[in-house]
VOGU-3710 file (C-alpha; in Angstrom, 3 decimals, decimal comma):
1> mtgsdeqhgp> 18,795/42,514/-14,821  16,611/45,505/-15,517  16,021/48,214/-12,957  12,538/46,894/-12,344  13,901/43,406/-11,750  16,460/44,721/-9,297  13,787/46,664/-7,462  11,538/43,692/-6,965  14,219/41,013/-6,828  14,314/37,721/-8,698
11> lahsardgsp> 11,316/35,393/-8,526  10,863/31,746/-7,752  7,199/31,521/-8,807  4,820/33,515/-10,994  1,554/35,049/-9,886  -1,216/32,481/-10,390  -4,767/31,628/-9,335  -5,108/34,792/-7,264  -1,771/34,276/-5,497  1,035/36,816/-5,928
21> eqaycehvan> 4,554/36,255/-7,185  6,976/34,581/-4,786  10,484/35,941/-4,392  13,427/33,656/-5,026  15,029/34,437/-1,675  11,774/33,707/0,183  11,194/30,365/-1,497  14,769/29,109/-1,190  14,977/30,194/2,450  11,685/28,428/3,208
31> vlhlarcfag> 12,733/25,267/1,408  16,104/25,230/3,173  14,394/25,651/6,541  11,845/22,901/5,913  14,401/20,529/4,393  16,657/21,006/7,428  13,725/20,251/9,724  12,706/17,104/7,824  16,276/15,845/7,443  17,215/16,771/10,996
41> raavlspgrg> 14,362/14,726/12,465  15,579/11,712/10,525  19,301/12,361/11,005  19,160/12,168/14,812  17,875/8,604/14,420  20,940/7,503/12,433  24,195/8,242/14,284  26,246/6,558/11,566  24,700/8,356/8,604  23,001/11,410/10,070
51> kaflsvveaa> 25,793/13,971/9,610  26,379/13,125/5,942  22,648/12,856/5,292  21,860/16,279/6,741  24,770/17,908/4,892  23,664/16,493/1,525  20,059/17,629/2,012  21,110/21,132/3,106  23,403/21,589/0,096  20,784/20,336/-2,357
61> aayhdlgkld> 18,068/22,526/-0,808  20,241/25,649/-0,799  21,021/25,457/-4,524  18,115/23,454/-5,956  16,591/26,434/-7,830  19,816/28,231/-8,726  19,005/28,158/-12,456  15,890/30,260/-11,887  18,226/33,268/-11,565  18,873/33,147/-15,301
71> dlfqdvlrhn> 17,406/36,129/-17,196  15,527/33,773/-19,546  13,780/32,076/-16,650  13,061/35,349/-14,859  11,425/36,644/-18,027  9,151/33,599/-18,048  8,209/34,072/-14,387  7,588/37,820/-14,590  5,346/37,514/-17,631  3,690/34,344/-16,335
81> rrtnrgfkhw> 4,317/32,512/-19,590  3,141/28,957/-20,054  6,443/27,812/-21,515  9,945/28,023/-20,143  11,546/27,491/-23,561  12,823/24,096/-22,536  14,928/25,616/-19,759  15,703/23,131/-16,964  16,339/25,265/-13,909  17,907/22,436/-11,875
91> dagsayllgq> 20,956/22,243/-14,147  22,745/25,185/-12,509  22,535/23,880/-8,958  23,715/20,478/-10,122  26,625/22,071/-11,989  27,720/24,095/-8,957  27,488/21,137/-6,571  29,414/18,927/-8,972  32,124/21,563/-9,123  32,310/21,402/-5,327
101> kageaavvaf> 32,787/17,605/-5,504  29,386/17,126/-3,864  27,994/14,590/-6,317  25,338/13,208/-3,963  23,860/16,644/-3,342  24,095/17,382/-7,077  21,934/14,387/-7,939  19,370/15,234/-5,239  19,085/18,777/-6,591  18,976/17,462/-10,141
111> ahhiglpnyk> 16,189/14,990/-9,250  13,889/17,314/-7,298  11,458/17,595/-10,258  12,223/14,608/-12,465  12,994/11,892/-9,920  15,993/9,691/-9,205  17,860/8,584/-12,331  20,172/5,680/-12,995  22,571/6,806/-10,308  25,844/5,265/-11,454
121> qqintdkfrd> 25,539/6,928/-14,834  24,427/10,239/-13,335  27,063/10,487/-10,624  29,830/10,206/-13,259  30,781/13,865/-13,594  31,833/13,414/-17,198  28,331/12,377/-18,239  26,139/13,729/-15,507  24,643/16,791/-17,144  24,813/15,389/-20,682
131> yseiegiplr> 22,738/12,314/-19,936  19,873/13,269/-22,208  18,138/9,916/-21,970  16,978/10,902/-18,497  16,648/14,676/-18,280  16,824/15,872/-21,868  18,860/19,004/-21,125  20,217/20,269/-24,457  23,979/20,773/-24,552  23,513/24,435/-25,392
141> qnartddqlp> 21,936/24,924/-21,970  24,911/23,227/-20,328  27,150/25,743/-22,063  24,917/28,636/-21,024  24,838/27,384/-17,442  28,619/27,108/-17,296  28,964/30,594/-18,727  26,393/32,190/-16,395  27,099/30,153/-13,247  29,370/32,769/-11,564
151> rylaehhrll> 26,635/35,384/-11,985  23,968/33,054/-10,600  26,136/32,358/-7,557  26,930/36,006/-6,943  23,243/36,895/-7,012  22,292/33,880/-4,862  24,885/34,728/-2,188  23,855/38,383/-2,250  20,314/37,317/-1,325  20,914/34,358/0,963
161> pfvavkgykl> 23,454/33,216/3,558  26,269/30,986/2,353  25,734/27,238/2,911  28,846/25,108/3,187  29,011/22,262/0,696  30,893/19,082/1,552  31,422/15,991/-0,548  29,756/13,448/1,716  28,732/10,087/0,260  25,388/8,349/0,737
171> dtglvrrlal> 25,910/4,629/0,554  22,491/3,070/-0,072  19,528/3,626/-2,326  17,209/4,031/0,652  19,302/6,907/2,041  19,238/8,650/-1,345  15,478/8,255/-1,560  15,136/9,700/1,937  17,352/12,666/1,031  15,319/13,428/-2,078
181> sclvdadhsd> 12,125/13,011/-0,037  13,200/15,761/2,374  13,953/18,205/-0,458  10,831/17,356/-2,460  8,507/17,697/0,531  10,100/21,004/1,474  9,849/22,319/-2,092  6,301/21,064/-2,696  5,092/22,237/0,719  6,335/25,791/0,336
191> tarhyknere> 5,039/26,037/-3,235  1,636/24,575/-2,325  1,244/26,896/0,645  2,206/29,912/-1,429  -0,521/29,057/-3,925  -2,925/28,235/-1,069  -3,234/24,573/-2,128  -2,071/23,498/1,332  -1,890/25,085/4,741  0,544/24,574/7,580
201> ipapelraae> -1,306/21,922/9,590  0,390/20,747/12,808  -0,172/17,033/13,233  -1,454/15,772/16,605  1,085/14,084/18,858  1,248/10,313/19,154  1,030/10,380/22,978  1,872/6,691/22,943  1,714/5,950/26,667  -1,677/7,653/27,024
211> rlaqldkyva> -3,119/5,861/24,010  -1,804/2,549/25,296  -3,678/3,083/28,562  -6,807/3,968/26,595  -6,397/0,855/24,446  -6,175/-1,262/27,613  -9,548/0,139/28,738  -11,095/-0,454/25,324  -9,973/-4,093/25,170  -11,066/-4,745/28,748
221> gltpntapln> -14,532/-3,525/27,800  -14,894/-5,924/24,870  -17,257/-8,458/26,419  -19,695/-10,606/24,433  -23,249/-9,269/24,474  -24,849/-12,280/22,778  -26,226/-15,582/24,009  -24,241/-17,682/26,502  -20,939/-18,925/25,099  -20,130/-22,557/24,440
231> drerrrlklr> -16,855/-24,096/25,617  -15,016/-23,356/22,377  -16,148/-19,731/22,354  -15,058/-19,285/25,979  -11,666/-20,766/25,121  -11,322/-18,438/22,146  -12,128/-15,441/24,353  -9,450/-16,525/26,831  -6,924/-16,876/24,009  -7,686/-13,358/22,757
241> rdvyracrer> -6,941/-12,006/26,228  -3,759/-14,076/26,469  -2,563/-12,842/23,075  -3,251/-9,219/23,996  -1,403/-9,564/27,295  1,543/-11,333/25,634  1,938/-8,572/23,029  1,299/-5,805/25,560  3,853/-7,092/28,058  6,527/-8,298/25,624
251> eikdgeriyt> 9,899/-7,082/26,860  11,511/-4,783/24,289  15,191/-5,671/24,368  18,096/-3,645/23,071  19,020/-4,833/19,608  15,579/-6,322/18,912  13,661/-4,223/16,424  11,938/-6,817/14,213  9,340/-9,278/15,456  6,870/-11,723/13,964
261> cdspvgtgkt> 3,328/-12,466/15,069  1,683/-15,598/13,647  -1,294/-15,568/15,973  -4,243/-17,199/14,173  -7,362/-15,490/12,911  -9,800/-14,286/15,522  -7,186/-13,849/18,265  -7,265/-10,058/18,190  -4,064/-9,126/16,326  -5,529/-5,746/15,355
271> tavmahllra> -5,478/-4,512/18,955  -2,778/-6,799/20,406  -0,039/-5,748/17,988  -1,089/-2,102/18,355  -0,567/-2,451/22,122  2,976/-3,687/21,508  3,717/-0,889/19,034  2,442/1,787/21,414  4,619/0,401/24,178  7,621/0,359/21,825
281> aaerklrrif> 6,808/3,916/20,733  6,642/5,084/24,339  9,899/3,393/25,350  11,842/4,283/22,202  10,253/7,706/21,667  9,045/6,852/18,170  7,322/9,464/16,012  4,376/7,571/14,542  2,868/4,184/13,787  2,211/2,729/10,349
291> vvlpftniid> -0,362/-0,031/9,893  0,129/-1,620/6,464  -2,750/-3,699/5,084  -2,946/-5,679/1,824  -6,406/-4,611/0,632  -8,304/-1,325/0,599  -11,514/-3,046/1,680  -10,127/-3,832/5,165  -8,608/-0,405/5,826  -11,864/1,182/6,960
301> qsvgvyrkal> -12,533/-1,758/9,274  -9,175/-1,330/11,054  -9,385/2,464/11,084  -12,795/2,271/12,744  -11,401/0,098/15,535  -8,350/2,295/16,113  -10,319/5,546/16,169  -12,552/4,127/18,892  -9,801/2,401/20,843  -7,206/5,228/20,833
311> hlsdehetam> -9,554/8,175/21,426  -8,348/10,247/24,388  -10,810/12,072/26,615  -9,488/15,539/25,743  -9,836/14,980/21,980  -12,932/15,868/20,013  -14,346/12,884/18,141  -13,773/14,525/14,764  -10,083/15,013/15,641  -9,596/11,254/15,350
321> esvvaahhhr> -9,524/11,623/11,561  -6,198/13,372/12,027  -4,946/11,045/14,768  -5,674/7,861/12,821  -5,449/8,708/9,126  -6,559/6,295/6,432  -4,564/6,661/3,240  -6,168/4,970/0,261  -7,823/6,209/-2,888  -11,444/5,843/-1,729
331> vdfssyearc> -11,174/7,722/1,552  -13,296/10,805/2,122  -12,519/13,369/4,808  -14,764/15,798/6,592  -11,828/18,139/7,116  -9,090/19,488/4,889  -6,585/18,886/7,670  -7,221/15,144/7,771  -6,859/14,811/4,005  -3,560/16,698/3,982
341> laarwdspvv> -2,083/14,818/6,938  -3,058/11,442/5,498  -1,568/12,054/2,071  1,716/13,257/3,569  1,858/10,556/6,283  2,045/13,235/8,985  -0,518/11,706/11,334  0,587/9,865/14,471  -1,138/6,686/13,217  -1,225/6,094/9,462
351> vttavqffet> -3,226/3,164/8,088  -2,287/2,575/4,475  -2,169/-0,099/1,813  0,755/-2,376/1,052  0,769/-0,910/-2,464  1,204/2,627/-1,090  3,796/1,668/1,515  6,053/-0,700/-0,392  5,927/1,109/-3,717  6,978/4,246/-1,821
361> laacdtsalr> 10,061/2,411/-0,515  10,944/1,515/-4,116  9,932/4,786/-5,757  12,060/7,068/-7,885  9,427/9,700/-8,774  8,971/12,779/-6,629  5,218/12,507/-6,000  5,601/9,111/-4,326  8,843/9,947/-2,507  7,518/13,146/-0,924
371> klhqipgsai> 6,196/11,268/2,112  9,035/8,731/2,554  10,997/10,764/5,116  8,127/10,319/7,594  8,986/6,619/8,061  12,284/6,845/10,036  11,599/6,659/13,749  8,288/4,838/13,284  6,730/1,598/14,430  5,549/-0,450/11,433
381> fvdeahaavp> 2,883/-3,166/11,537  2,676/-5,173/8,301  -0,554/-7,105/8,801  -1,475/-10,074/6,613  2,181/-10,024/5,540  1,679/-13,148/3,415  -0,454/-11,058/1,014  1,386/-7,737/1,269  3,598/-8,143/-1,808  4,336/-10,871/-4,372
391> palwpqmlrw> 6,999/-13,344/-3,136  9,610/-12,095/-5,607  9,513/-8,640/-4,013  10,063/-9,748/-0,439  13,884/-10,113/-0,422  14,464/-6,489/-1,411  11,561/-5,184/0,658  12,916/-6,941/3,751  16,349/-5,437/3,106  14,813/-1,961/3,159
401> lcelcedwgc> 12,778/-2,750/6,260  15,890/-4,080/8,011  17,802/-0,931/7,075  14,997/1,238/8,448  15,122/-0,691/11,722  18,901/-0,947/12,062  19,885/2,521/10,832  16,795/4,735/11,116  15,221/3,834/14,446  12,195/1,888/13,206
411> hlvlasgtla> 10,435/-0,990/14,954  8,732/-3,680/12,840  6,154/-6,435/13,303  5,386/-8,847/10,464  2,054/-10,491/11,222  -0,188/-13,087/9,627  -2,102/-16,155/10,672  -0,462/-17,845/7,670  3,009/-16,328/7,981  5,545/-17,713/5,508
421> rfwenpgfmq> 8,969/-17,342/7,159  10,865/-17,014/3,893  13,810/-15,267/5,564  14,691/-18,551/7,292  15,146/-20,434/4,020  18,695/-20,693/2,639  19,138/-18,914/-0,680  15,900/-16,971/-0,569  17,406/-13,819/0,863  20,756/-14,167/-0,953
431> eierreipdl> 22,841/-11,257/0,422  21,106/-11,107/3,786  22,069/-13,843/6,197  19,342/-16,150/7,360  17,662/-14,331/10,197  16,211/-15,490/13,452  13,399/-13,007/13,940  11,926/-13,383/17,431  8,254/-14,066/17,975  6,191/-11,373/19,625
441> idhavraetr> 4,122/-13,901/21,578  5,736/-16,314/24,023  5,978/-20,018/23,249  3,236/-21,199/25,630  0,567/-18,846/24,240  1,618/-19,587/20,641  1,356/-23,327/21,274  -2,137/-22,962/22,742  -3,373/-20,798/19,865  -1,948/-23,240/17,299
451> efeesrvlir> -3,625/-26,181/19,003  -6,955/-24,364/18,978  -6,502/-23,300/15,349  -5,789/-26,833/14,160  -9,024/-28,082/15,741  -11,197/-25,073/14,831  -11,966/-26,152/11,253  -11,494/-29,239/9,096  -9,409/-28,570/5,962  -10,473/-30,933/3,177
461> tkpqamplit> -9,960/-31,321/-0,544  -12,055/-32,445/-3,505  -9,325/-33,191/-6,065  -11,577/-34,178/-8,985  -12,527/-31,269/-11,261  -16,308/-30,787/-11,119  -18,594/-29,469/-13,856  -20,888/-26,606/-12,934  -23,915/-28,792/-12,190  -21,919/-31,069/-9,860
471> lggfvrdkpg> -20,245/-28,148/-8,107  -23,624/-26,481/-7,572  -25,055/-29,549/-5,872  -21,884/-30,093/-3,839  -22,066/-26,580/-2,393  -25,841/-26,552/-1,882  -25,792/-29,786/0,137  -23,280/-28,545/2,745  -24,504/-26,802/5,898  -24,712/-23,036/5,809
481> prlvvfntvq> -24,095/-20,238/5,882  -21,692/-21,002/3,022  -18,849/-19,007/1,460  -17,575/-19,909/-2,035  -14,459/-18,139/-3,365  -13,332/-18,319/-7,002  -10,104/-17,261/-8,683  -11,765/-15,128/-11,371  -14,507/-12,520/-11,463  -16,121/-14,415/-14,316
491> saavfarylr> -16,376/-17,748/-12,470  -17,856/-16,072/-9,391  -20,521/-14,358/-11,487  -21,377/-17,515/-13,456  -21,702/-19,597/-10,289  -23,723/-16,977/-8,403  -26,164/-16,699/-11,310  -26,377/-20,507/-11,544  -27,270/-20,866/-7,859  -29,815/-18,066/-7,960
501> eklnlgesve> -31,514/-18,918/-11,271  -30,893/-22,575/-12,151  -31,035/-23,992/-8,636  -33,823/-21,567/-7,715  -32,061/-20,350/-4,580  -33,129/-16,766/-5,316  -32,410/-14,153/-2,654  -30,505/-16,666/-0,524  -27,469/-16,056/-2,784  -25,185/-13,027/-2,374
511> histaltphd> -22,302/-12,062/-4,664  -19,224/-9,877/-4,028  -16,438/-9,121/-6,487  -14,757/-6,201/-8,187  -17,440/-6,459/-10,887  -19,539/-4,422/-8,455  -18,933/-0,761/-7,779  -17,595/0,061/-4,293  -21,011/1,539/-3,585  -22,803/-1,752/-4,350
521> rahtiqrvke> -20,105/-3,838/-2,639  -20,639/-1,853/0,548  -24,382/-2,555/0,457  -23,763/-6,271/-0,117  -21,213/-6,477/2,708  -23,729/-4,851/5,053  -26,386/-7,423/4,094  -23,859/-10,241/4,606  -23,040/-8,972/8,103  -26,736/-8,690/8,949
531> rlaskqadwt> -27,399/-12,252/7,742  -24,461/-13,576/9,788  -25,582/-11,682/12,889  -29,132/-13,021/12,534  -27,839/-16,626/12,593  -29,647/-17,318/9,334  -28,182/-20,598/8,058  -29,372/-21,606/4,593  -27,733/-19,033/2,315  -24,549/-18,649/0,266
541> lvatscveag> -22,055/-15,889/-0,477  -20,164/-16,284/-3,757  -17,080/-14,095/-3,979  -13,544/-13,595/-5,223  -10,390/-13,212/-3,137  -11,443/-9,669/-2,158  -13,020/-11,233/0,977  -10,087/-13,513/1,680  -8,035/-11,638/4,276  -8,941/-9,401/7,169
551> vdfsfrtafr> -12,711/-9,259/6,604  -14,685/-9,967/9,772  -16,959/-12,725/8,405  -17,632/-16,076/10,092  -19,344/-18,819/8,024  -20,231/-22,428/8,778  -18,689/-23,894/5,599  -16,294/-22,443/3,027  -15,156/-23,549/-0,428  -11,989/-22,184/-2,056
561> eswsllnllq> -11,092/-22,776/-5,694  -7,592/-24,240/-5,676  -4,771/-21,761/-5,443  -2,040/-21,767/-2,794  -2,025/-23,128/0,738  -1,837/-19,557/2,066  -5,046/-18,658/0,232  -6,841/-21,753/1,475  -5,872/-21,154/5,099  -6,863/-17,488/4,822
571> iagrvsrsge> -10,351/-18,571/3,787  -10,338/-20,814/6,846  -10,120/-17,557/8,770  -13,608/-16,669/7,520  -15,075/-19,852/9,060  -16,104/-20,366/12,687  -13,814/-17,528/13,771  -14,678/-17,939/17,444  -15,181/-21,683/17,314  -18,961/-21,231/17,315
581> hegaevwdfr> -19,613/-23,967/14,716  -18,831/-27,562/15,639  -17,351/-29,532/12,739  -16,870/-26,488/10,487  -15,279/-27,337/7,129  -13,171/-25,633/4,481  -13,064/-27,333/1,076  -10,396/-26,974/-1,572  -12,086/-27,647/-4,940  -11,440/-27,639/-8,667
591> hdaatglslh> -13,819/-27,129/-11,593  -13,634/-27,739/-15,294  -13,436/-24,814/-17,717  -16,891/-25,315/-19,190  -20,305/-23,668/-19,075  -18,711/-20,309/-18,358  -16,323/-21,162/-15,517  -12,833/-19,868/-16,279  -9,387/-20,901/-15,050  -6,903/-18,318/-13,830
601> pqaelprril> -3,664/-18,683/-15,821  -1,462/-18,132/-12,747  -3,174/-20,776/-10,593  -1,595/-23,875/-12,116  1,659/-23,970/-10,127  0,301/-23,085/-6,648  -2,600/-25,498/-7,250  -0,155/-28,306/-8,049  1,906/-27,573/-4,937  -1,231/-27,516/-2,786
611> eqmfsecdqr> -2,114/-30,954/-4,135  1,349/-32,166/-3,104  0,892/-30,710/0,371  -2,462/-32,464/0,837  -0,931/-35,770/-0,212  2,012/-35,419/2,187  -0,162/-34,273/5,080  -2,494/-37,222/4,492  0,476/-39,575/4,768  1,359/-37,947/8,091
621> grqpipgdct> -2,200/-38,303/9,336  -2,945/-34,614/9,680  -4,398/-31,699/7,744  -2,393/-28,756/6,350  -1,545/-26,157/8,998  -0,152/-22,596/8,961  3,298/-23,977/9,743  3,348/-25,525/6,260  3,101/-22,132/4,526  6,858/-21,471/4,513
631> dalqrevlqd> 7,507/-24,798/2,804  4,728/-24,163/0,272  6,117/-20,749/-0,630  9,644/-22,091/-1,013  8,393/-24,804/-3,357  6,567/-22,231/-5,428  9,764/-20,208/-5,846  11,805/-23,289/-6,767  9,259/-24,828/-9,142  8,290/-21,816/-11,253
641> hgekalrmee> 11,082/-22,463/-13,781  13,190/-19,793/-12,127  10,885/-16,878/-12,988  10,424/-15,687/-9,385  14,066/-16,320/-8,534  15,110/-14,434/-11,667  12,921/-11,464/-10,780  14,246/-11,463/-7,213  17,822/-11,310/-8,484  16,924/-8,706/-11,117
651> icqaerdcdy> 15,451/-6,403/-8,461  18,418/-6,814/-6,133  20,909/-6,255/-8,980  19,110/-3,106/-10,136  19,279/-1,749/-6,573  22,984/-2,596/-6,353  23,516/-0,880/-9,703  21,616/2,191/-8,457  19,267/1,960/-11,427  16,381/3,523/-9,550
661> pqvaklcrvi> 13,855/3,791/-12,402  14,319/0,070/-13,042  13,900/-0,767/-9,342  10,640/1,191/-9,205  9,394/-0,581/-12,322  10,262/-4,066/-11,042  8,825/-3,428/-7,558  5,298/-2,591/-8,593  3,062/-4,518/-6,199  0,192/-4,530/-8,709
671> daptqtvvie> 1,554/-4,977/-12,188  -1,667/-5,043/-14,202  -2,745/-1,602/-15,474  -6,443/-0,799/-15,198  -8,906/1,731/-16,582  -11,639/3,578/-14,705  -15,115/2,786/-16,073  -18,002/4,851/-14,711  -21,101/2,747/-14,120  -23,777/5,043/-12,699
681> pelvqrlenp> -25,568/6,978/-15,509  -26,155/9,999/-13,290  -22,391/10,302/-12,731  -21,742/10,033/-16,457  -24,217/12,812/-17,087  -22,599/15,100/-14,519  -19,066/14,349/-15,724  -19,999/15,208/-19,298  -21,565/18,502/-18,237  -19,392/21,333/-19,622
691> drgqwphwre> -20,112/23,290/-16,435  -17,420/21,937/-14,137  -19,259/23,347/-11,163  -21,741/20,495/-11,643  -19,069/17,796/-11,604  -19,235/15,214/-8,810  -16,568/14,919/-6,132  -13,914/12,385/-7,145  -14,964/10,120/-4,283  -18,438/9,897/-5,800
701> vmlgsvqlwm> -16,837/8,861/-9,082  -14,787/6,122/-7,421  -17,810/4,787/-5,534  -19,814/4,608/-8,753  -17,103/3,127/-10,972  -15,180/-0,096/-11,527  -11,645/-0,847/-12,665  -11,182/-2,943/-15,817  -7,926/-4,328/-17,156  -6,359/-2,197/-19,833
711> gkeqefrlpe> -7,630/-3,335/-23,225  -11,027/-4,496/-21,987  -12,442/-1,092/-22,908  -11,657/-1,924/-26,533  -12,969/-5,492/-26,293  -16,292/-4,246/-24,916  -16,250/-1,155/-27,172  -16,717/1,244/-24,290  -16,952/4,943/-25,179  -14,749/7,549/-23,511
721> lrglpgvfrw> -16,444/10,291/-21,533  -16,541/13,565/-23,387  -13,675/15,763/-22,269  -12,132/13,047/-20,059  -9,686/10,977/-22,115  -8,884/7,645/-20,504  -12,130/7,544/-18,490  -14,835/5,309/-19,935  -18,531/4,697/-19,368  -20,194/1,307/-19,125
731> nlaydpflgy> -22,784/0,886/-21,881  -23,686/-2,776/-21,298  -26,048/-4,237/-18,718  -25,243/-3,752/-15,029  -27,115/-4,826/-11,916  -26,324/-4,685/-8,162  -26,107/-8,495/-7,978  -23,657/-9,410/-10,780  -22,270/-5,941/-11,451  -20,804/-5,413/-14,906
741> magvlqtvdl> -20,715/-9,200/-15,403  -24,469/-8,963/-16,044  -23,599/-7,309/-19,357  -20,593/-9,518/-20,083  -22,570/-12,727/-19,588  -25,254/-11,445/-21,947  -22,909/-10,522/-24,783  -20,089/-13,083/-24,683  -20,561/-16,670/-25,774  -19,266/-18,624/-22,806
751> adggaccl> -20,312/-22,077/-23,953  -16,794/-22,926/-25,126  -15,312/-22,496/-21,682  -15,190/-18,764/-21,323  -13,729/-16,589/-23,997  -13,615/-13,631/-21,631  -11,496/-14,406/-18,590  -11,841/-11,638/-15,993
//
């Protein structure tokens, strides 16, 4: 090193964006401290793995940036160059740790920028650093690292205390992901704070016992403020109280960490399960609570309830953003603190999507894994579990959830009014033995809620495929308010337009689908709630499955285009939720693919199985019930020509083989890639303004945009926004009723049955 370098010491980061250089010793010491804190909090929860886990994280953190001590890299940092000449600074730490027979720590250090590799190939010391297919380190750098390694180590140990390195083994993929998560969060946090992109924000405490007492008061105060209740409504109110008490008072036994809750719709699972989780958190001293929901459109609804129900008297109202954090792409925050805590899952209560939660469990990339270490020691509520992930993903996801509960102190509730108990079926879980997961609610209350549920609505089917004109009359002639749900965006738009224009129903027709921007969907949902509250009867909402689960709607009659039994029974949850409508009906229906109505290509198998279930239930003299969902799901797995079973085995084999990039790829909850298309002209204008100071906030962009399947931008010949590759603008017709389908229906000839299935 030069005299100047010796005077100032080696660097870890260049000066940038008004922030000064950061010394190597400062950064590594900070990362080691943070990584020890993160790993230590998790390690105490795992007596069997904690010692090895903490040792691996400490070793990886201590030497993760060792290669930055090379003169070539220091030259880059001191002159703030934009290239590092292809130098991969993680190679040196990996080389040292491998030499110390600490292969697990070597891979964690190696992966702290590029993510977890195919582990079995990487952990082989003969190939580890030469595996160019993953990290692309040229062999000449390996030679340079080996030559310079003694000098790096001498300089490192001159600046920092020695950290003992031991060759502990980590025995599961989840533990390796957790270890990398601790290092990545420590590294990213210190770097972000140095550059003033993040600040040290202490998260509020869970205070579980206090919040449970507050929740009790909130639920006790939920009394109807409408007209006098009928007998069915009074019975429903009693059942809600019974369900809350059963969950609240459920004994938490040693050895029991996973429960199910199949309480039907309208029985208050949102608050009842939270009461159980808060009690478990208080008794087991858990760190936080995760509420995992299948759709972004129901997150805000649940967050609103929890922020009211868990608000303690000594907390300012605005502080509840940090206590109950919503983590999904459309959330806006009034405070920087809330945004930071939500994204890192630091808040005491985190409400997030199934996509975020489960894809994080499967992740190999550092950006997703950064927050994973927050899960150990948490209570987890997977609501609407039937819709959380595709069936083929559940075996591996349940393995990870079981490991979190058995080895990392977690507490889990799987809840749904249409819960498919796939873990009880032989062969479905393969390596995991068939499990008897106890019910959260006692037998007597469950029996009473099931009896009420089976009499709340009539489940019926119309097996003959109907043309558009017949379907329109069939829906119009049933008592309202009516809800009609289609399998495709296109069919919903075609039918909504038909009712409004051809049947002259005008403003008595509403339409909700992803063809509308979030901004317009929110306005429509508000109108729907106002219509329902006003007791207006003769009107119809046409929608897609985006209103299927968790949305607090209650119609008189519903119609669901044939899909699976789970989907049909979920729509039943949007009908007569409190038993307020005598003789309420839910109709399974089919249509022909003509006059614009389109058929979803994935609906054929579940539709056929649903037809079988109706036939068998008719022979037994009853209608389909939630208890049939497990059988329906098992049939779907067995009758899909092995595709789901094959994917299940492929995922499990990739995890056994430690092929982490392949696991992440196979475990994507949403597999269809989409493109952002900006709808609102004013947003387009601002985004194309060369003065970035005039650009809208990203939340504004999301509220004024839609997501289209990849390739549709070419089909519709949509132009890219200037200066924003991959972001498109809508240049066809759009209106707040049909959304972008207004333009599609104008330009595409649908007379042949729908050439544009959306």
